[in-house]
N, C-alpha and C positions, 0 to 999 in steps of 0.2 A: 546229697547232693554234692560231691566232690567236684573241685577246682580245674576237673577235665572231662565232665561230662560233654556229653552233642550237646545239650542246648548252651552250653556255658562257650563253650567252643563256635558254638554260630551264633552267637551275641556279641563275640568278638568278631567275627567274621562279616557282619549286615552294617556294623557302621562307615569302613572302608568303601564300600562299593556305593553305599550310598554320596558320603561325599563325594566321590568322585562324580558321580551324575549329579549333583548340586551344583560343583564345583563347574561343569560343563554347561548346563542349563543357565548359572550366574552368565556365561559369557555369552548365549545368546539374547538373555535378558538386559545385556549393554548392548548390544549391539541392536536390539530391535527398538532401540530408542528412536532412534531416527526411520524407523518403519510404520509406516499405515497399518494401525490396528495388531492384533498380537496374534496374528498368523507364524508369523517367522518362531517368535519364540518358540511355541507350541512345537513347529518344531523342531526348531533342534535340544527342546526337551524330549521328544523321542528318538531323535539322534544317540543323546548321551544314554537313556534307559538302554536301548536297545543296543548300543555297543558293548556298556558294562555288564549287559545280561547274557550276552552273547558269550564275553571270557569268561566269566563265572559259571556258563553249563559247559565249558567245553576244556577246565581245568584238569580234567581228566586224558583230554588228547592229549599226542606230542606238540612240544611248543610249534612246529615248523606246520602246522595241521591249522592251529589258531587262524592265524590271518588269512589266509584263502575260503576259508567257511566266515568270518567277518566280514569281510569284502563282499561274499556273494549277498549276506543282509543285508549291506549295505548299501548295495547296490537296486535290490527288491524295495527298501525303506525309500533311496532316494527318488528312484522313480515314481512310486505312490505320490512322495510329496509333488514333484514336478507335476504331474498329472494333476491334483488337487490346487496348486497354485494357476496353472492355465486352465482350466474351467473358470475358477471365480474371476482369474482377470479376462476371461472372456478371447481371450489371444485367436486371431485366423491361426488354419492353417493346419495339418494333420500334427501327430503327437511324435513323429520320427524329427520333423522339421526344427520343433521346438525346440525339443531335447538337444539335437544337434549345435543349432544356433545357441542356445545356454551354453554347453561342453565349449565350445567356441570365444565365445563372446563375454562368458561370466564373471572376470575381475576388471576389464575395463569399463562394463557395464554396472557392476557395483560402484564402482571409485566416480562415475559422470554421471549417475544417476539423481534427479533429480529429490530433494527433502522434503515430505517424507515421502521413502522409496515403498514404493507398490511392489508385494510378494510376487513376483514373477519366476519365472523357471529358471530366468538370466541372474537376478538378484537372490534368489534364495541358493541353488547349487552349490557355490562357493561353501559360506556358511555350514551347509546342511554335512558336506563332504566334510569340512575341514574339526566340523563336531564330533562325528564317528571317529574318523581316525586319533584325536586328542583321548578320546576317550578311549577307546583300543590300547592305543602304547599307553595311558593310564594307569587301565585294569592288568597289561599284563604287566609291569614292573611292580605296581603296587601289591600284586593278587598270584602271580605266579611264582616271583625273585623275592618277595617280601620285603622291597625297597618302598616302603610307603609314600617315605619323605619324596624321593624320587620321581616316586610315583606320580604328582602331584605337579611336577615340573610341565607335561604337555597342556593340563586344563588349563592352569598358570597362564601359559603362555599363550592361549588359544583370548583368554579373559586380558590378557595384554592386549594383544591384538587386535580384539574388540573395540576396545577403548582406543586404541590410536587410528582405527576408521571412521569413530564417531568423530574427535577430533572435536572443535569446538563448536558443534553444530549440537550441541543439545549439553546440558549441566552436566556436573561432575561427578561421575559412578560414586559416590561415598557408601550409599546404603549396598550398593553389590556388592562395593570392594570389603568392606566390613562383615558382611555373609557369609563372605569367600573364604575370610583369613580363621571367621569362626568355624566352618564345616571344614576347614583342614585342621585344626586345632582339636577337635571332635573326633578325627578320623584317629590321628596320633595319640590323643590319648586314650583310645578305644584299643588301639593296636597294641598299646603297650603292654610291655612279657616281666613284670621284675620277678626277679630272683625269689625265689624260698624259701621263707623262714630257716624250714630244716634245711637245708643246705649251707645254711651261715653258719646254723649253731652246730652243724658239727664238724667245722672247721677247728683248729686247734686256737686259742688264743690268740697267740702271734700273728700269725696268717690274719684270723679275723681282723685284728686292730691294723695291719699292712692292708689291708684290702679295703676298712674303710677311711684310711688316710690317703690312701690314692682317687678312692671318688671325688671327697670334698675337696685334693687337688684338684683333680681334673675339673670340678664344676666350679669350682672359684677359678679356673683359667679361661673355662670358657665364658665365665659372666662376665670376667676382664674385657676380653675379644669383644664379646656385644657391646660393653661400656665404650671402646673407644670406637671400633665403626659407628655408632650410633652420634658419637661427639665429633667425629671427623665430618661424615655425611648427613648427619644431621639438619644444618644448616643451608647446605646445598640440595637437598631434596627439598625444604620449608620453601625455599625460595621461589623453586621450580612452582610448586601452588599458586604462585598469585599469577606466571605468565600464562598468554595464551597458547592449548598447545595448537599443531600443526595440523592441519588437512592436507592429508594427502590428496587431494583432491584436484590440489595445485599442480602436481607432480603427472598428471593423467591429462592426457590433449582432448578436450571436447570433441563431439561430431562436428568437422570442417562444413563449408560449401563453396560452388565453384560459384565465380564471378557472376553469373544471372542470377544465382540464389541471393547472392550478397549486396547487387545492385538490379533490381529488377525492373526499377524505373526505365532501362535503356528498351524493355522490351515493349512500352508502351506502342510505339511508332510503329513497331511489326505488328503490332495486333490490329494499327490502327489498319494497315496495309492489307490486311486478310479478316475484314468484318464478322465474313460469317464461319469461325470455323467454330465450333463448340470444342470447349475448353471442358466444361464439368457440367453435371447435372445436380440441380438442386430441392428438397425438399423441406420445406418448412414447417414446423409444427405450426398450427394455425389456432390452438390453444395458450392465449395470455398473448400470441403477437399481434402488434396492432398493426396496420398499414403506414409503409412509410409518408412522410410529405411528398405531394408530388412538386413542387416548386422548390425543394431544395432550400429552404430557410437556412440563412446563417444561425447556429446556435443550437439548430437541433441535431445530437450527438450521431444519428447513424443517417441523416437526410442523404437521399441520395439524387443528381441533379436530374434524373428522367424519373417521368412521369411510371404509373402502373404500381403503384403500391407494393414494391419490393423492398428487398432491406440491402445495405451496404456489408457487403462483405471483405474484410481484409485480407490481404498476404504478407502485406511484411512492413514492417515501420520502419521506415531510415535517418535516425539521428547524425549521424555523424556525414562533413561535408568539408572536404579539403582543398576546394576551389577547382578541382577536375569531376568529382566523383560522388554521388551521396549515396552511402553507404549504410547497410542496418547495422553492422560491428556489434553484432550479438556473440552472446555465451552462452551456447544451448548446454544445456542438460539431460541427458536420457530420465524419459517420466511416464508414468503409468497411467494411469485411467485417470483417476484424478489428480489435476493439476495444483498448485499451490495458492490459496487462498491470496485475492490482490485489495485489498479495502478496495470499494469505494469514494468516491469524492462527497466531501459532508454535504452540500448543496445538490445533489444529484439522485434521478427515481432510479431505480436496477428491475428492470425488465428481462424474463429469461427466456430466450431464445433457443429450441431445439432444430437442428438443422440433419440430414441426413443427405452426404453428398457423395456422388457417383465419379471420378475421374474419366476426363475423357482424351481429349489430345493436347492437354496443360501438362508441360514439361518439367525437370530439376525438381525439386526436395521441396519448397514451399509450398505448405498445405491451408488451402483457403478455409476462413472460417470467421462468425460475425465477432465484434470484438466485446468482451473478455472471454479468453475460452475458458471453460472451469473444468470440462470434463471430457474426454475422448474415448470412442470404442470404435473397435474395427481398425484400429492401426495403431503401430508402434511409432510414438511421437519421441519428440526432441523436445524441450521449449527451453525462452529467453522469458522470464519476466520482467525482466526492465521493459522490452518492448511489446510484448507479449505476442510475440512472433512464431508459429511453428512448423515446424520440418520434422520429414519421414526420413530419417539417415540412410536409406538404404532407396530412395527414388521415387517418385510417382509411377505408375503404370496405372492404362487403360484398364479399367474394369474395377480398379478399388474403389470400395466404399468405407464410409464410417461415419460415424453421427459424432456429434460436436454439439454439446450443450454450454451457453455461452452467457454471459452476464453483460447488457447490455444499459448501457448507463446513460442518462439524457438530463443534460445541466438545468438547473432552474434560468429559461433565457432571461429573465426579470432581471436577475442580478449582474448581468451582463455589463453594464453600463458602468459599474462604481466599481466592478471588479479591478482587481489590482492580481500581477505576474509574478511570479516570484523571483529573487536573486540567492545569490550566493554560488557555492561550491555544489550544491545539491543539481544545479541544473545549467551549471558551465559548459553542457557538453552540448547542451540546443542552443547557448548563446553564443557560441563560438563562430567566430567571424575569421575565418583565412586572410591571410595576406595576399596583396596583390588585387584590391577589392578595386577595379575599375569605379574612376571618381564620379560619372556619370552615374553609375549606381548610388552612390553616397548623396549626390546632390538627389535625386529622385527623394531616398529615403527620408536625405534632410528634410526635402521641402512637405514631403506628407506628415512626417512629424509634427512641425513644427504650427502646421495648419491642427490640429489633434494632440489634445495634450494627456488624456485618457489611454489606458490601453488598447482598451474595445473599439473607442474611435480611432486609432491608429490602425488596429487589424481591419477597421471596417474599411478604412481610408484608401487602403493597398487593395484589401477584394474591389472597390469599386472601379480602381484605377484601372486596375487589368481588364476586368470586365468593360469597362467603358471603350478602350482606347488600341485593344488587339482583335485580330480575328481567330478561330479556333476551326483546326483544319486538318485534316487525315494526311495531308502527302509532305506532311516539317520533316526535315532529315530530324533523326536525334541529338542528343546534345543537351549537356546541361553545365559546362564549366565555364569562368567567367565568362572568356569570350564569345561563347554559344548564347548565355543570357543577357549580355550587352547587345550582340547583336538583334536577336529578338525585340528588346526593349526600343533601342534607338537605331536601327538600320534602317534605311531607306524602304517604305513599302514596294516600291516597282524593282527593288532589287532580294525580296524575299523577308525582307526583314518584318516587324510589328505581326508576324504570324507564327502560330506553332500547334503545338498537341496540347494536352494535359501536362505533360509532362516537362514543357519551359514554362507552362502558368503556376503551376504548383510549387517549381524550383524558385523562380521569380519571388514569389511571395512570401517564401523559407528566407531566404536570403536578404531580401527589402525590411523582412520582419526583424531578423534579427540585428540588423544594421541601426533599424529604428527601437531597437531593447527587447525588442517579446521574444521569448523563447519557443521556437518553433522546429517542427520535424516535417516529413512529408510519406505521405501514405499512398503505397499502388493496392488496390483493390478493383472490387469491382461493383457496380450496379444493378445488381442482380434481380430477377424476380423473386416472388415467394414460391414459384412453382414452375419447375422447367429447365428449359437447357441455358445456361449462360455461354456466351460468344464473345468472340475476340472483340468485337463493337461494346462489349458491356465495360470494358476495361479502362480505368485510368487514374489518374493520380490527383491527390486533394493534399492540399496544408493543414496543420492543425497547429492550436497556440494554449498554451499554459496558464489556466489563470486559478490562483489562489480559490479553494473552496469549490472550484467548478471543474476540474478540471481537462483534458484535454479537449479544445473546442474546435471541430472541424468549418471550413472557410470555403466558399465556391466563386473561386476568382473566375470561372469561366464565362465569357459572354453567353448573352441569350440568341438563342436559334435569329429571330428577326431583327437583331439589333444591328446596326450599321456602325463598325468603328471610329470615334474623331481621332485624327490626326495627331498626334505625340505632340508634336509641333505645335499647339495650339494651348496645351496647357502647360509642359514643361517649363521651366525658368531655366536654359544654359547655364548661367550666372547664379549664385546666389546673390539677393538684395543687399545683403551686408555681410560681409565675412564675417567669420568665428572672431573673436577678441583677441585670440592667440592670432592671427594671422592681421588684422589691422594694420598696416604701415604706419608708420610716425607721421604727425600732423603737421601739415606746409602749409604757409600762408601765401597766398596768390596776392600781390599787388593788385590794383585795382588798374593802377596805369602805370605804363613803362618810365622809368627814372630817368630821367635827361642824361645822357653820356656828358662826363666829367672828364676833363685834358688832364692827363699825367703832371703833373710839376714836373716844370720847367720844359716843357714839351707844349708847343703850339697845338690849338685845336686843331685846324686844319691839314694838317699834316703826319696826324697819329696812326693813320691807321695804313693799309696795303693797297695796293690796285685790285681793282676789280679782276683778272686776269690771273694774278698769283693768289689769288684767295680759290678761285675756280681751281686753277692746277694742282692746288694744296691738297684741296678736298677730293677732289678726284683721286689723287692719286694715295691718299691714306685712306681712303675706299675702296682701292683696288687691291690693295697691302691686308688688310683686313681680311677682306675676300680671299687673298691667296693665305694666309695666314689660314686661314677659315679651313678651306680645303687639306692645305696638309695636314690640318691637326685630325678631319674626320678620317685621312687615308690615312697615318699613323694609328688612330685607333682602330678601323677597323682590318690592318694588317695585324695588328697586336692582338688582337681577337680571334686571327684565325693562326697564330702561330699559338695562345693559347690552349686552344681547341685541339689542334693537330699534334701539337707537342709536351702538352704539359699534362701530367696528372696520371693516376695509371692507366694500364691499357682500356678497360672498361669504358672509362671517360673520354681519353680522346678516339675509339670509337664512335660513344655518343657525342662528342662534339664535332666528329666527321659527317655525320647524319643533319647534325644542325647547319652544316654548312650548305649539302643539299637541299636541304628544306629554306634557307634562305634564297640559296640561289632559284630556287622554283617562286619565292615571293618578287625577287628583284627582278626575273624574266616575266612577271604578271600572271603567273599558273600559283597561286597561294593553292594552298592544299589546306584538307580540315584536320583538325588536334587531336581526332577520335580513333580518324585509319591507322589501318596496320603498317607496320614497316612493306608486307609484301603490295598491299596498295600503292602505297607513297611511290614506291618503284614503278611500278605498272603508270601511274600520271608523270613520272619522272620520262618516262620513255616517249609518252606523246609528248613530252615538252620539248622534247628533241628532235621527234617528227615535225612538227608545229613548226620550229625552228628554221628546220632545212638540213639537218643533221641523217645525213643518210648510214645505213651500216656498212654501205661500200666504202664512204669517203675517207677523209682524212681523220675524222675524230670518233669513229667508227667506237675505238676502244669505251668511247663515255656509256655504252650501253653494257656490253658486260658489267662494268664499272660501277654501276649503278643497283646490280643485281646482286653483285659480292656485296655492297656494302649492306644493303638489304639484309641479306643472309647473319653478315655478321652482326646486328643489330639482334634481331632477333636471339642470334646466341647468347645475347651479353642479356635481353628480358629472361631468357628463361634457364641458363647456366654461367653466369658470370665470373664462376671463379674460372673458367675453362678457356677463357681467352688469355693468349700471349703476345706480346709485345709486335712479334713478327705481327701479327694479325693488326694489331694498331697502327700501326708501318702501313701495310699493306688497306686499310680503309684509306688511312690519309692521304694515298696516291690516288685510290679510288675518288675520294671526292674531289680532291684537284683537278684530277681527269677531266669527270664530270661538268663542273663548275667551267673551268676551263673551255671545253665545248660547248656549254650553254653558253658562255660569255661572249667568244668567239664570234657566234652566229648574230650576234645585233651589230647594229652598225656604229660607226666609229665614234659620235659624240655617245651613243649611248654606253659604251663601252667604257671610258672615260666617266660616266657617273655612277656607271656601276661599282667603280672604287672608292667612290666618295658621298654614295647614298647613305646618309646616318641611320635607315631602319633598320637594320640587321642590329645594330648596338641599341635600341629600344625595343625589341618586337618583345611581347609576353613570353617567357616558357611553359 
């Protein structure tokens, strides 16, 4: 059997296609390390085999015809793979919609998907197409053109891309890389064609010697080049081995949410005013699901405040507070049915709960579920493991039905009394207290903390304080900024203070807890029945405290329905009994008896002091001078404040300063506006203030009406397009603020106008 027989040629032709198939498959193996299961690797291996076989079978066809034939085969294989992935993932919708969505969102979904990535159509489409194209390009170059080494380039680039996509989310692909090199070397060795000995021997001796010398010189030169490159690049490449790979996911923006989903706490008051609105329907698998305690005892991980044997369903977890708004602050990643496992607390029992939820009037993107969700079917979701919050990136729609399998944790309540709370950087987020905390809140937190040393005792004291001193109402306005909480906790009862919805109760507990050194967060959810409709009346917020070994434990600061709250003034000490050591004044000694006056040397006793009228006149004059100096100082500070606001800083800062001049004018006129109102609502309130002050639209101060409307428009422009305002618009805003404040001030009496200019309130009003 000679060297050129068909069998020998076949044996030489087989290793290169096998090497190409193996190299493309190894790219799928490297990428499959961040996927759940082995489905992706199998599908990529099929794409590698199919692309190379099509090229081998079509070697006799013209080169221009191979690519269309291979693309048609790729379409058939990809369609079958997408159908298989969709069926295994249980995705809703028809196949055409699923395929179109995968084609439109394949790349961002792949880079934003949560690890382990579930093989769904949108996460397998890009690897499948890339694997087929790499196999096609490699086979055409290596087999048709005979450039084997160059034909290895597409599979090698595919392998490098797979390793880059994995990044630091899996161990180093050492075994896959060595296997790739071995396959490439095997293909090169099998495809080599050494010159025949008979041809060499037929050459003249002199020619044969020159040929061997050239081959030796070429081999030596090539070896020297390889050694030089290894010496130059070896240390740099070796140093990269210790570096942490770059995660390409940081360059892709994850799914974003709107304000209502970032802070669903503001929806509590709206739901309270529409208690019969049906938000969603729930059906709970009763096998292994115990009924909730009817009294909502603290320490039961999912106890609901209402009776009925229901379950507590969570909508969102809010961990970030900036003194104005509580936010979820989550980083959502697209997830499949199986969510990343979250280890339970060491001293907690875990109960599995399965629920089927059908969405009704609930809007937004947040998906309600019992904590902690472990598996979701029937809806494409994104998940934040840090808070356990679920969203549907496409938004909720009436009729959406999905099933959630959750692990509900119940801490051992017997350990709460002696449990500690964690500290350090890991919980800094839930211990952070923003600047600007009202002094009364600090005093109340200090009062409750100094009487209770253990963490659980402090939390229970805050819970009891809120439940005993405040009233739960449905018509309280929304708001949980520092001023809102201060008014809720210490405002006069006859003026609307000391009453609120669960929004104020939960937010107050969380802030007081952080001031007392407790890691806290706020949760928005529902006290839902086990089966049946969940209405707006079931929505409420509750606080949670993190304990070592027990996890997050919920508390219930809401008052009992039949309890009459005690006035805050009965138990709250306005001033601490003892100032902190750093604030104690220097000790002074007060004599028990006034010492007898002694005459100055050389002066008789009876003529030492001035007469009484002189003393009275001097004292009165000094007091008047002091008052005048104080008024002049206040007047100067107020004028400087106005100049700084209207004429200093960028255009956006000056427009914001003009807006603060208007809100200060409303406050000075006795018509303060809430901090949570929009610019348009404040402008409407400003127009009503002009009407009440007697300023008419046809009078001399009529320009104040359009001025405040124009200023509100500019404020909205700064908020939504800050880079689009100009200096001319900032000047117009200053003129509008001057016109409006002047009109409102001119409508006051003469002494009120004087007091307007020196009143110190605007200098210390919180922003």
